[in-house]
KEKE-802448 format. One record per residue: residue number from 1; chain; x, y, z of N, C-alpha, C, O in turn. Coordinates in Angstrom, 2 decimals, padded with zeros to 5 digits, always signed. Layout:
 seq mol      nx      ny      nz     cax     cay     caz      cx      cy      cz      ox      oy      oz
 NUM   A       X       Y       Z       X       Y       Z       X       Y       Z       X       Y       Z
...
***
This chain:
 seq mol      nx      ny      nz     cax     cay     caz      cx      cy      cz      ox      oy      oz
   1   A +119.94 -014.32 -018.13 +118.80 -015.12 -017.74 +118.26 -015.90 -018.94 +117.84 -017.05 -018.80
   2   A +118.26 -015.27 -020.11 +117.76 -015.95 -021.30 +118.66 -017.13 -021.65 +118.17 -018.21 -022.01
   3   A +119.97 -016.93 -021.54 +120.90 -018.02 -021.85 +120.69 -019.20 -020.90 +120.73 -020.36 -021.33
   4   A +120.46 -018.92 -019.62 +120.21 -019.99 -018.65 +118.90 -020.71 -018.97 +118.81 -021.93 -018.84
   5   A +117.89 -019.96 -019.40 +116.63 -020.58 -019.80 +116.84 -021.45 -021.04 +116.37 -022.58 -021.10
   6   A +117.54 -020.90 -022.01 +117.78 -021.64 -023.26 +118.58 -022.92 -023.00 +118.41 -023.92 -023.70
   7   A +119.46 -022.88 -021.99 +120.28 -024.04 -021.64 +119.54 -025.03 -020.75 +120.08 -026.08 -020.41
   8   A +118.30 -024.70 -020.37 +117.52 -025.60 -019.52 +117.83 -025.47 -018.05 +117.44 -026.33 -017.26
   9   A +118.54 -024.39 -017.66 +118.91 -024.19 -016.26 +117.88 -023.39 -015.48 +117.92 -023.35 -014.25
  10   A +116.95 -022.74 -016.19 +115.87 -021.99 -015.56 +114.58 -022.33 -016.28 +114.58 -022.71 -017.45
  11   A +113.48 -022.18 -015.57 +112.17 -022.42 -016.18 +111.59 -021.08 -016.64 +112.07 -020.01 -016.26
  12   A +110.57 -021.17 -017.47 +109.89 -019.96 -017.91 +109.26 -019.25 -016.71 +109.26 -018.02 -016.66
  13   A +108.75 -020.00 -015.77 +108.17 -019.39 -014.56 +109.22 -018.60 -013.80 +108.92 -017.52 -013.27
  14   A +110.47 -019.11 -013.72 +111.56 -018.38 -013.07 +111.80 -017.04 -013.78 +111.96 -016.00 -013.14
  15   A +111.81 -017.09 -015.12 +112.03 -015.86 -015.88 +110.91 -014.87 -015.66 +111.16 -013.68 -015.45
  16   A +109.67 -015.34 -015.70 +108.52 -014.46 -015.51 +108.61 -013.77 -014.15 +108.39 -012.56 -014.05
  17   A +108.92 -014.51 -013.10 +109.04 -013.91 -011.77 +110.16 -012.88 -011.73 +110.00 -011.81 -011.14
  18   A +111.28 -013.20 -012.35 +112.39 -012.26 -012.40 +112.05 -011.01 -013.19 +112.45 -009.90 -012.82
  19   A +111.31 -011.17 -014.28 +110.94 -010.03 -015.12 +109.96 -009.12 -014.40 +110.01 -007.90 -014.55
  20   A +109.07 -009.70 -013.62 +108.10 -008.88 -012.89 +108.79 -008.04 -011.81 +108.38 -006.91 -011.55
  21   A +109.82 -008.59 -011.20 +110.52 -007.90 -010.12 +111.55 -006.89 -010.62 +111.97 -006.01 -009.88
  22   A +111.96 -007.02 -011.86 +113.04 -006.19 -012.40 +112.54 -004.81 -012.82 +111.43 -004.68 -013.34
  23   A +113.36 -003.80 -012.61 +113.08 -002.47 -013.13 +113.82 -002.36 -014.46 +115.04 -002.44 -014.52
  24   A +113.05 -002.16 -015.53 +113.62 -002.09 -016.86 +114.03 -000.66 -017.18 +113.27 +000.28 -016.91
  25   A +115.24 -000.47 -017.76 +115.67 +000.90 -018.10 +114.79 +001.49 -019.20 +114.36 +000.78 -020.11
  26   A +114.54 +002.77 -019.09 +113.76 +003.47 -020.10 +114.67 +003.85 -021.26 +115.87 +004.04 -021.09
  27   A +114.08 +003.96 -022.42 +114.82 +004.38 -023.60 +115.09 +005.88 -023.47 +114.15 +006.66 -023.34
  28   A +116.36 +006.29 -023.52 +116.63 +007.73 -023.45 +116.24 +008.41 -024.76 +116.34 +007.82 -025.83
  29   A +115.80 +009.66 -024.65 +115.48 +010.43 -025.84 +116.76 +011.00 -026.43 +117.67 +011.39 -025.69
  30   A +116.83 +011.06 -027.73 +118.02 +011.55 -028.41 +117.82 +012.93 -029.00 +118.73 +013.46 -029.64
  31   A +116.66 +013.54 -028.81 +116.37 +014.83 -029.42 +117.02 +015.95 -028.61 +116.72 +016.12 -027.43
  32   A +117.91 +016.72 -029.25 +118.53 +017.85 -028.54 +117.50 +018.95 -028.25 +116.54 +019.10 -029.00
  33   A +117.70 +019.71 -027.18 +116.79 +020.82 -026.88 +116.73 +021.80 -028.06 +117.75 +022.10 -028.68
  34   A +115.54 +022.29 -028.35 +115.36 +023.24 -029.43 +115.03 +022.60 -030.77 +114.70 +023.30 -031.73
  35   A +115.12 +021.28 -030.84 +114.83 +020.58 -032.09 +113.62 +019.65 -031.94 +113.53 +018.63 -032.63
  36   A +112.71 +019.99 -031.06 +111.56 +019.15 -030.78 +110.72 +018.86 -032.03 +110.14 +017.78 -032.15
  37   A +110.65 +019.82 -032.95 +109.86 +019.61 -034.17 +110.46 +018.50 -035.04 +109.74 +017.88 -035.83
  38   A +111.74 +018.26 -034.90 +112.42 +017.24 -035.70 +112.52 +015.91 -034.96 +113.16 +014.98 -035.44
  39   A +111.88 +015.82 -033.80 +111.99 +014.61 -032.97 +111.70 +013.32 -033.72 +112.47 +012.36 -033.58
  40   A +110.62 +013.24 -034.53 +110.37 +011.97 -035.22 +111.52 +011.54 -036.13 +111.76 +010.35 -036.31
  41   A +112.23 +012.49 -036.70 +113.33 +012.16 -037.60 +114.63 +011.89 -036.85 +115.47 +011.13 -037.31
  42   A +114.79 +012.50 -035.70 +116.05 +012.40 -034.95 +116.05 +011.25 -033.95 +117.02 +010.50 -033.86
  43   A +114.97 +011.13 -033.21 +114.92 +010.19 -032.09 +114.68 +008.77 -032.56 +113.55 +008.41 -032.90
  44   A +115.72 +007.97 -032.57 +115.62 +006.57 -032.98 +115.23 +005.73 -031.79 +116.07 +005.39 -030.95
  45   A +113.97 +005.39 -031.70 +113.49 +004.61 -030.57 +113.84 +003.13 -030.69 +113.47 +002.33 -029.83
  46   A +114.53 +002.77 -031.74 +114.93 +001.38 -031.93 +116.39 +001.14 -031.56 +116.91 +000.05 -031.81
  47   A +117.06 +002.13 -030.96 +118.45 +001.93 -030.59 +118.53 +000.87 -029.49 +117.61 +000.73 -028.69
  48   A +119.63 +000.14 -029.46 +119.81 -000.97 -028.52 +120.28 -000.45 -027.17 +121.22 +000.34 -027.10
  49   A +119.64 -000.88 -026.11 +120.02 -000.53 -024.75 +120.39 -001.82 -024.03 +119.50 -002.60 -023.68
  50   A +121.68 -002.06 -023.78 +122.09 -003.29 -023.08 +121.42 -003.41 -021.72 +121.29 -002.43 -020.99
  51   A +121.00 -004.61 -021.38 +120.36 -004.87 -020.10 +118.88 -004.54 -020.09 +118.22 -004.67 -019.05
  52   A +118.35 -004.11 -021.22 +116.94 -003.77 -021.30 +116.17 -004.93 -021.94 +116.72 -006.00 -022.18
  53   A +114.91 -004.71 -022.20 +114.08 -005.73 -022.84 +114.57 -006.03 -024.26 +114.17 -007.02 -024.86
  54   A +115.44 -005.16 -024.79 +116.04 -005.41 -026.10 +116.75 -006.76 -026.13 +116.78 -007.41 -027.17
  55   A +117.30 -007.19 -025.01 +117.97 -008.49 -024.94 +116.97 -009.62 -025.17 +117.31 -010.64 -025.78
  56   A +115.76 -009.46 -024.68 +114.72 -010.47 -024.86 +114.29 -010.50 -026.33 +114.13 -011.57 -026.91
  57   A +114.11 -009.32 -026.91 +113.75 -009.24 -028.33 +114.82 -009.89 -029.19 +114.51 -010.61 -030.13
  58   A +116.07 -009.64 -028.85 +117.18 -010.25 -029.61 +117.14 -011.77 -029.49 +117.31 -012.47 -030.49
  59   A +116.93 -012.28 -028.29 +116.85 -013.73 -028.09 +115.70 -014.32 -028.89 +115.83 -015.40 -029.47
  60   A +114.58 -013.62 -028.94 +113.43 -014.08 -029.72 +113.79 -014.08 -031.21 +113.50 -015.05 -031.92
  61   A +114.42 -013.01 -031.67 +114.80 -012.91 -033.07 +115.80 -014.01 -033.48 +115.81 -014.44 -034.63
  62   A +116.62 -014.44 -032.54 +117.60 -015.49 -032.80 +117.01 -016.89 -032.66 +117.70 -017.89 -032.86
  63   A +115.71 -016.97 -032.31 +115.06 -018.27 -032.18 +115.30 -018.96 -030.86 +115.05 -020.15 -030.73
  64   A +115.78 -018.21 -029.86 +116.05 -018.79 -028.55 +114.81 -018.81 -027.66 +114.81 -019.44 -026.60
  65   A +113.76 -018.13 -028.09 +112.49 -018.11 -027.35 +111.35 -018.42 -028.31 +111.33 -017.92 -029.44
  66   A +110.42 -019.22 -027.87 +109.22 -019.52 -028.65 +108.24 -018.34 -028.54 +108.38 -017.49 -027.66
  67   A +107.26 -018.31 -029.43 +106.28 -017.22 -029.44 +105.59 -017.07 -028.08 +105.49 -015.96 -027.55
  68   A +105.13 -018.17 -027.52 +104.44 -018.12 -026.24 +105.34 -017.65 -025.11 +104.92 -016.89 -024.24
  69   A +106.60 -018.10 -025.13 +107.56 -017.67 -024.11 +107.76 -016.16 -024.18 +107.75 -015.47 -023.17
  70   A +107.95 -015.66 -025.41 +108.14 -014.23 -025.60 +106.93 -013.45 -025.08 +107.09 -012.43 -024.41
  71   A +105.74 -013.91 -025.40 +104.54 -013.22 -024.95 +104.43 -013.20 -023.43 +104.05 -012.18 -022.85
  72   A +104.78 -014.30 -022.78 +104.75 -014.37 -021.33 +105.75 -013.39 -020.71 +105.44 -012.71 -019.74
  73   A +106.95 -013.34 -021.30 +107.99 -012.46 -020.76 +107.64 -010.99 -021.03 +107.91 -010.14 -020.18
  74   A +107.06 -010.69 -022.17 +106.65 -009.31 -022.47 +105.57 -008.86 -021.47 +105.61 -007.73 -020.98
  75   A +104.63 -009.74 -021.19 +103.58 -009.41 -020.22 +104.17 -009.21 -018.83 +103.74 -008.32 -018.09
  76   A +105.15 -010.05 -018.47 +105.78 -009.94 -017.14 +106.57 -008.64 -017.03 +106.54 -008.00 -015.98
  77   A +107.27 -008.25 -018.08 +108.07 -007.03 -018.04 +107.18 -005.79 -017.97 +107.58 -004.77 -017.41
  78   A +105.98 -005.88 -018.53 +105.06 -004.74 -018.52 +104.26 -004.67 -017.23 +103.54 -003.69 -017.01
  79   A +104.37 -005.67 -016.38 +103.60 -005.80 -015.14 +103.83 -004.65 -014.20 +103.26 -004.61 -013.12
***
């Protein structure tokens, strides 16, 4: 969807509507049972999850989305 937007094939409004309707995957926890005390050191909440909002963050980091576009999409995904 981001590539289509970047190519001018979709509008920001199209993306926002799609983001509001989409169910975003949750980040899985990586902490094994019994090691809960070590969770902050073990559980990397920054790992990449394909098909998640990480794709939007990546597009923003690559300059494919403007600040305002990113903010609109983040708000839509949190809707």
